[in-house]
N, C-alpha and C positions, 0 to 999 in steps of 0.2 A: 386085659391090656389097659394101661392108664391113658387118660385123655391127653392129647398134646396141649401144652401150656403156651400162653402168650409170652410168658417170661420164664426163664429157667428157675428152678427152685434153689435159690441161694440165700443170701442175706435178705430178710424180709423187712418190710416197712414197720412191722410191729415191734422191732427191736427185741425179739425174744432170744432164746439161748444162742450163743455164738461166741466167737473168739473175742475176748474183751480188748486185747491189744489192737486187733484189726478195727474194732468199732471206734476206739479212740483215735487211731490213725486217720480214719475216714471222717473224723469230726462228729461222730455219733456219740452221744453221752452214755455213760453208764446209768442204768436204771434198774429198778426192781423187776423181777419177772412177772409175767401175767399170772394172776391168781384171783379167785373169788373170795374177798375178805369176809371173815365171819366176825361179827361183833360179839366179843366175849364178855363185855361189860354188862352189868345189870343196868337196865334203862332208868333214867331219871323220871320219876312219876310224881309230879307236883300235886296231883289230885288225890284226895281221900276217896274211900269207897262211896261216901255220900256225894262227893263232887262228881265222880263218874256217873252216878245215877242221875244227878241233877242235870248234867249236860245231855245225857241220853234222853231224859224226859223232855228237855227243851227241844231237842232235835225232832223227837216223835210228835210233839205238839205242833211244831211248825208244819210237818208233813200232813198231820191230820186236820188242823184247824185253819191254817193260812194257805197251805198248798204250794206247789211248784208249777210255774208256767212252762209247759212243754210246747214249744212252737214248731211242732211237727205232727202232722195229722196221722201218720202211720203209728207214731209212738202213742198218741192219744188213743187210737183205736185199740192197740194192743193192751194198754193199761186199763181201758174200759172193759175189755174182754177178761182181764185178770180180776175184775171186781172193784177196781178203783172208781171213785166218784170223779167224773170229768165234767166241768162246767166251762164251756168255751175252751180256752187254752189252759185253764187252771186244772191241775190234777191233785186230788187229795188221796193220800195213801194211809190206810190203817196200819198201825204199828205191828199188828200180828202178821199182816202180809209182808211188810218190809223185813221183819226179822226172819220170816220163813224164807224169803228170797235170799237175803244176805247169808243165811245159814247154808245155802247151796254152793256158795263160792268157796273155792279151795283156799287154804291158808298159805299155800306155796305152789308155785308152778315154774316151768322152765320155758325159755325161749331159745330156739336153736337157729342160728344164722347159717349162711352158706359155708362157713368154716365151723364145723362142729366143735373144734377146740375152743371156740369162743362162746359156747353155750352158757347161758346165764340161769341162775336160780333166783327167782323172786320170792323171798320169804326165807324161813328157816334160819333166821338171824344173819343172813347175808346182807352186806351193804355194798351197793354197786354205784359207780360214779359215771356220769355222762357229760358230754361237752355242752358248751353254751349253745342255745338254740333260739333262732328267730329274731335277733336284733336286726333292724332295718339298716343300721349304720356300722361303720368300721373305723377303727383308729389304730394306728401304729406309730412308733417313735419316729420313723422315717418321714411319714406324712406330717405328723404333728398337729393334725386337725381331724375332725369328724367328717366322714364322707359317706355317701350312699354305698351300700355293699355291691360288689361285683362277683361274677362267676369265678374269676381267678382268685379273689380273696377267699371266697367260700371254699374253693378247692384246697387252698393252702391250709385252712383251718381243718378241713377233713383229713388232710395228711397228718397234721398234728394229732388229731383224734385217733388215727390208726397207729401212729408211732408210739404214743405213750401207753404203756401197759396198764397204767392205773386208770385209764378211761375205758369203761366196759361197753358202753353203748353210744349210738349216735342218736341224740334226742330230737333231731330235726335239722333244718338248715343252720349251720353255725353262724352264718350271716345271710340275710335275704339278698340274693343277687338281682338287683333292680335293673341290671342291663339285659335281663331276659324277660320277655313279656309274660305276664301272669298266667296266661292261658297255657303256656308250655313250660313254665318254670319248674313245676313238679317233675316233669319228664327229664329235663336236663340235669337237675340237681340230684334226683334220686339215681339217675344213671351214673353220675360222677361218684355218688356215695357208694354205690354197689361195686364200682370199679376200683376206687381208691381205698376202700376199707372192706374187711370181711367180718365186721362185728355186727351185732344186732342193730337193726335200723327201725326208724319210726315213720309212720305215715300221718300226714295232716288230715284230720277228719273234716274236710271242707267240701263236702258234696260227693255225689256218687262217682263222678269221673276220676277225681284225684285219688279216692280210696281204692276204687277198682283197678286203676292203673298201677298204683303202688303194690297192691297184692300180686298182680300179675307180674310185675317187674321183679319182685322178690322171688316169686316162684321160678321164673325163667333163669335168673342169676344163679339160683341154687340147683338148677337142673331137676326140679321136682315135678312129679305128676300132680294133678289137682287133688287126688286122694292123699298123697303124701303131704301136700301143703296143708290140707284141712285136718290132718290127723293130730297136729300139735301146733302150738304157737311158734311162728317163724319170725314174727315182727310184732309191733305193738302200735297203738295210738294213744295219745293223751288228749282228752278234751277238757276245756274249761267251762264251767257254768258261767253265765253272765250274772254275776251277783248284783243286786240281791234277788235270789230265788227264781232264776230263769235258765232254761236250756235252749240254746240256739238250734234252729231247724237243720242247718247243714251239719253241725257237729253231731247232732242226734242221728242223722242219716248215716254218717260214717261209723258212728258207734254201733248202730244196729247191724250194719253190713259186716263189720269186723267180728261182732259177736256170732253172727251166723256162720262165719268161716273159721271160728275157733281160734282167733288171734288175740293177743294180749290187749287188755283194756285198762287204762288208767284215767281216772276222773279227778281233776284238781280244781276246786273252786278258787277263784281269785278274789279273796275277801280281804279288803283293806279296812281295818277297824277305823271308825270315824268317818268313813266315806261310803263304802259299799257294804258295811256291816256295822253292828253296834260298836261303840267305842270301848266297851268292856271286852276283855279277851274271852271270857266264858261265853258271852253272847255271840261273838264272832265265830268261835269254834263250833258252837251249837248250830249256827246257821250254815257254816261250811259243811258240817256233817250231814245236815238235812239235804243240801244240794247234792252231795256226793252219793249218799245212800240211795237217793231216788234213782240215779243213773245205774247204780249197781243192781237195784231191784229190777229195772227194765231189762238189763242184760241177762240176768238169771231167769227171768220169765221167758225170754227168747231162747236161751240155751242154758239149761241148768248145768252148773259146773263150769261156766265160762270163766276164763282167767281174768280176774278183776283185782284192782288195787285202788285205794283211795289216796289222794294227795292233799297236802296242805300248802297253801300259799298265803296263809293268814299273817299279815303284818299290819303296820299302822301307817298313817299318813303324818306328814309334818303339818301340825295344826296351824302353823303360821302361813304356809304356802299352798297346802293341799297336795304337795308332791309325795309320792310313795317313799317310804323309808324302809330299809332292809338291814338285817344284822343287828337289830335293836334288842334290848332286853325283852320287850313284849313279843317280838318275832320268835325269840328263842323259847320263851315260855309257851307260846301258842303251838310251836312245833312239838315240844315235849308233851303238852296236853293232848294234841291230836294223835301222837304215837300211843299214848296210853289208851285212848279211845279206839284206835285201830286194833289193838290187841283185844280189847273188850269185844269187838265185832269179829275178830278172827280173820282180819284182812291184812295183806301186805300194805306198806305205806311208802309213798313218795314224798320227798322234801326237795329243797333246792339250796345251791350255794350262790348266794346273791348279795349284791351291795348297791348302794345308791351313788357311789363315787363316779366321777367323770373320767378319770385317768388312773393308770395303775400305780397309785401312790399308797401311803400308809393307811389312809381311810379305806381304800379299796380292800386292802388285805385284812384289816381288823374286822371290818364288817363281814367279809366273806368267811373269815375264820370263825366268827360267831355263828354264822349260818351253817357252816360245815360241822362244827362241833355240836350244834344243837341237833343236827341230823344223827350224829353218833349217839348223843345222849337219849334221843327219843326212840331209838331202835328202828330208825328208818331203813328201808330195804333198797330204795332207789333214789339217788340224788341227782336231780336235773341241774343243769347249768353249773356243774362243779368246776369248770375251767373256762375262763375267757369272758365273763360277764361284767359289764360296766353300765353306768347311768340307768339303773333300774331296768335293765334289759333292752335299752335302746342302742347300745354299742357293744360290738364284739372286738376284742383286742388280742392279737397273738402274744404280745408280751405278758398280758394278764393271764393268758392260757398257760404259758410256761411257768409263771410264778405260782399259779393255783395248783399245777401238777406237783410242784414241790410240796405244797401243803397236803395234798391228797396222798402223796407217797408217805409223808410222815404219819398221817392218820393210819394208813395201812400198816406201817411198821409198828405203830403204837398198839395195834390190835393183835400182833403176833404173840401167841401164848408163850413162846420160849423166853420172852423178856422176863416173864414172871416165874419161870421154872425154878424149882427148889430142890433138885436132886443134889447129890454130893458134889458133883462137878460145878454146880451153880453156887452152892454155899461156899465152896473153895476154901475149906478149912486148911488144907495142906499148903495152899499158896499163901494164905495169911500167916501160917506158921513159918514158912520159908522166908518171907520178907521180914517178919517180926517188927521190931520198933525202929530199926535203923536204916532199912532199905527202901526200895520203891518197887512198884509193880510193873514198870515198863519192860524190864528185861527178864522177868521170871517166866518159866516154861508155860504156866497157865495163860499168861497174857499172850506170849508168842504164838501159841496154838490157836488163838481166837481173834487176834487183833484186826484181821482183815474184814471180819463179819460181825464183830461185837456190837458196833454202833451204826446208826443210820448215817449214810454218806450222802451229803447234798450234791446237787448238780448246778444249782443257781445261787444258793446262799454262799457268802464269802466269810470264812471263819478265820482269816488271817488277821494279824494286828494292823493297826492303822498305818504304820510305816510300810509294811508289805503291800497293803491295799493301795496306798498312794503311789508306791513305786511301780505297781502294775498298771497304772493309769487312772485309778480312782473311779472306776465305773460303778454307778449306782445300780440297784437291783434291776430296774426296768431296762437299763442299757445292756446288762449281762443277758437278760432274758431275750432282748432283741437279737443279739448275736447268736444265741443258741437256736432261736426260732429259724433264723436264716440258714444256719448250718444244717439243721434237721431237714428243712425243705430241699436244700441243695443235694443231699444224699438220699433222699426218699426214693424207695422203689415200691410200687403198688403190689399188693398181694396177688398171686397168680389166680386166674380164672380160666377154666377150660374154654377153648376157642368156640366150641359150639354153643356154650352158654352165653358168652359175650356177643356172639353173632345174633343169637335169638333175641337178646336184650336190645341190641342196636336196631334190629329190624322192627321190633315192637315200638320203640321210641319213634322211629322214622314214620311208621304207619300212623301212630296217634297224632303226630305233628301234622301229617297230611290231612287227617280228619279234623284238625282245628284245635285239638287239645281239650281243655276244660273251659266252660263258659265263664266269663268275667262280667263285672259291672261296667266295663268301659271298652 
């Protein structure tokens, strides 16, 4: 007998299969169905074989001769046990050990959330897109200014994350709700995330309490036993090394806990060339790889076969102001280079859809498009911040979220192999012969049979001529995105969760709040 549901199974917030006319009537946009896109293109590989070896050698020399600071005594003890040289906080890893450990990591792995229909494959040429994560501030067209994030704003961005089928995972808080105390913020926001979405979720590796709470909440929301939870990845974490050449104590603690529980692990050095890494992209990539591979080695020593991926966040700074720059030519090349190196090591890779723009304008879109397309070119498997990111990660915007989802959908359409199909119906010789030199293809049978699905159909782009655009009110892209965002939120319905699961989740959150949540610095 099936579990009773909090809501009847009808139209779902994910906007999946259903009556198109009804969706339009209710103000819900037409969108592409949920799928796991496969990147059918050959990756762009700017490095020669000698270049790959040079960067690999550079990364290994960093690990052997300079070392990585591990500010966690448990990690130091484990690595010393593994045979690494440990001098204070500094850990030196022999390349033979590093490559042996990296060789134990799988080249692909799955993550299964509470809705198994939203299971993800990390690797095997898949490219997955996630929402903006962790900005402290929020901007929308109605406010017209930057404000500290709130729980309500965070919830609305989570609703967009669930609604859009092109968003595959929840990378973290889409905006930090600063109206919730830091000690219990993870409890409230993850509870909202698990209730408003049924996609793969992320845990912040910020100490024992937050990670342990997150794992337990995901387990309860999915109605899983501890054995079932530990049997395969159900969630993931992403840690950032503190460049140059440091791993933070709390992130390492969460990393090790997640490794022991067989959950997904992504390590992404935040290397800004010219500030936190060498000004040359080869040097920045070599440093980034050293930082990432050291964490992978630790995870594999703890649990051989742990689900690991390496990330790239290698960009450059504005040498006039010191501010981070994103979507630059250097960023694109660094992403492509790291993708080539990830394949060399046999590891899945994470990249990002990022920009330095402050509002959802032209700069925001061209920088984000550069970032997203470099992810495609590099063979990236997981794209963080694919929708909603502004001001170098300091602002989340719902208008930018909607605009980015248009671009992500276009990328997914671009990757569909049928566009390049070459069968007789695709060559269309008979249609060409029918039209000949004097007709047109609008009315021929070949077109009539395919016109509804032949081309990508936008939901925010405006393809009308200027006169029609002006007659309709002349709304610019961000204005159209604002109205769509409001419409989606107004018609959103959360995906169902069995009552006993939601009750168990609520009880756990209440108890942990009563216990005081997680420790803070204030």
